[in-house]
N, C-alpha and C positions, 0 to 999 in steps of 0.2 A: 099675468104671463111674465116669464123671465126669459131673457135671451140666454143663449148657451153660456156666455161669459159670466152673466149674473148668477145663473144656476151653479156654475162651477165655484164661484166665490162663496156662495152660501153653503154649499156642501163640502168644500175642500176636496173636490174630485176634479181632476183636470179635464179641460175641454176635449183633449185627445181621447181620454178614457170614455167620456160621454159619447163621443162619435162612435167609438168601438162598440159600446153597449147598443147603440142604435143599429149598427151594421149587423150585429148578430141576433137582433130582435130581443135582447134582454130588457132594455128600457128605451122605448121610442119616445120622441118628443110629443107633447100634446098637440103641437101644431107645427107644420112646416110651410114656410112661405112659398106660394105657387110660383112667384116671379123670381125671387132671389134665393130660394132654398134655405133661408135662415131657419134655424131650429128654435122653437119656443117651448118652455116647460111650465107646468102648472105647479102651484104650491103643494097640491095633493100628492105630487110625485116625489117630494122630499122624503117622506117616511119610507117609500119603496126603495129609494136610492140608499137610504141609511141601512135598510135591511140587507141589501145586496152587499154593501161594504162589510157589514158585520158577518155575513155568511162567508165571504171571502176570507176574512181574518180568521175564521174557524177552520179553514183549510179546504173548503169546498171549491170545486172547479166551477168555471162560469157555466159550463154545460149542465152541471148538477144544480146550480142556482136557478137556471131557467125552469127546471122541473120543480124545485122546491117552492118557488113563488106561487105555484098553482095549487099547493097542497092545503088541506084544512089545517087549522092551528094544531090540533091534537097530533096529527101525523107529522107535522113539521117539528114539533117538540121532540117526538120520538127519534126522528132523523138526527136532530142536534145531540140528543143524548147518546146515540150510537157513535157519532163523531167525537164526542167527549171521551168516551171510552178508548176509542182509537188513538186520540191524542195522548192519553196517558201511556198507552203502549209505546208510541213513538218517543215520548219523553223518557221513559225507562231505557229505551235503546240509546238515546243521546247521552244519558247519564253514564251508562255502561261504557260508551265509546270515549267520553271525556275522561273517565277513570283510567281506561287503558292508555290514553294519551299522556295523562299525568304520570302513570307508572313508567312509561317509556322515557319521559323527560327526566324523571328522577334517576333512572339508570344512566342516562347520558350526562346529566349535570350534577349528580350527587345531591347533597343536602340542601343546596340553594333553592331547589324547587320546593322542598318541604317547608322551608322558612317562609317562602313567598305565599304558600297555600294557607298557612296557619297564622292567625293574628293573635299573638300572645300578649296578654294584659295582666296587670296587677289590679286586684279588686278586693273589696270588702264584701264577703258574702253575708246576707241578712241572717238574723236568728231563725232557727227552725224548730218546729215541734215534730218529732219523728218517733215512729215505732220501728224497732229493728230486731232482727234475729241474727245471732252470731254462730257461725259454723266453720268447720274445716272441710273444704270441698276441693274437687278438681275443677279445671276450667270448664269441663263439659257439664258440671252440675249446677252451674250459676242459674240457668233457666228454671230448673226445678226449685232452686232456693227462693226465687222470686214468686214462684207459684205458691210455695209454702207461706211466704210472707203475706201474700194476698189472702190466703185462707185464715191466717192467724189474726189479722186485723178484723176480719169478718166475725170471728169468734168473740172478739172483745167489743163488738158493737162500734168500732171506729170506722171512719170513712176516709178514703184517700182525698188529700187536699192539695197535692202538688207532685213534684217529680219523685221518682224513685232514684236511689243511688246506692253505690257499692263502695265500701271503705275497705281498703287492703291493709290489714293489721299485722301480717307476718313481717318478720325481719327481712325476708327476701321473697321475690316472686317465684311461684312454683306452679307449673301446669297440673301436677298430680295432687298436691296437698297444701293448700294455702288457707290461712285464717282470714276470713272476711266477715263483714257485717252488712247484710242487706237492709236498707232503710227506706221508708216512705214517709213523706209529710202527711200528717193526718189532722182531722178535726175530731173533736169529742174529748172525753176525759177518761183517763185510765192511769193507774199508778206506774205502769211500765213505759209510759211516754217520756221520752228524753227531751230536755230543753237545751238545744245546741246554741251557743253564743255565736255572735258574728265573729268572723276571723279573716285575716289578711291572707289572700291566696294569689298564686300565679296560675293563670288559667288560659285555656284555649278551647275551641269547639271543633269537633270532628263531624263532618257531614257525610252520611252514607253508611254502607255496611260496616259492621263492627269489626270485620276481619282486618281492616286497615287502620284501626284506632291506634296502633303502635306509632304511626307517623306523627300523631298529635303528641305523644310522649317524647319522640325525638325532637320535635319543635320546641317543647318546653325545656328539654335538656340543653339544646343549643342556646336558648335564650338565657338560661341560668349560667351557662359558661361565660356569656358576654356580660352578665350583671352579677358579679361576685358579691355585691353588697346585700344580696338576698340569699338567705339560707333556709333550706327546707326544714320545717319544724314539726311536721306531722305526717300521718299516713296519706297516701294518694287517694283521691276520690274520683269516681266515675259517676257523673250525674246524667241520668237519661232524660234529657229535655224532651225529646220526642222518641218514645219507645215503641215496641212492637204493637202495643195496644192502641196507639194513636195514629199509626200510618198504615198504608196499604202496600207500600213498596219499600224495600230496604234502603233504596237510595235516598229516601226522605228522612231517615233516622238522624237525630242530632244527639251527640254525646259530649257533654262537657267533661274535660279532664282538668282537675284542680290539685294543687299541692299547697298546703298551708306554709307560709313563710314568715320569717322575721327579717326586718331590714336593720342593718348595722347603723348605728348613730354616727 
């Protein structure tokens, strides 16, 4: 038997909370002294208390937990699964709210918020084996371009082995007609595979829907203006670290924005 203080130290749950659990019938002591009213707990109650704390951390109310503790394991798992799906919905709502807050701050503070949001680095990208297709497309045709890329690697017996990326090859950006190359890292052998060497790049990562990826470009432009020793030496690259095929929510997308650079001696 453990006193309430000992049980509290073992479980890292306060004595006040243990008394509250007792008062609402969620977890009663194994024994209560008839003369002094002291509460005593059994070691077998530690797993029950751990389960209560876990269920609380999942977002269940104490009233719900009282019922959940009585359920068969299979039904309890189903309830936790439903709560998990609900948590994803709440997370999506929080992310959208955070993005609106960030947009509002950008409007009020200008570019300082953009610079704080994006961590711009200089990095050497590793060598890559990629298969690519080059086209002139509108901004709305990029999704179809990557679908075509997926079909083409299948026709050649290749397998995707890493991230997809888009190389902007035109002299200027155009929503209607721009030359790009869609690439994907692949495994397998084929004469059309390109061996890309490592290269020095200035880079940052955009988290969330692609519609706001321009903020990442703004952050890189601001960084380059503050570091004139670096000069852009090649076309811009969007690397889809987490793309639509690997996430269930646009807020989870991760897009790397990179520009090859040279550094003045």
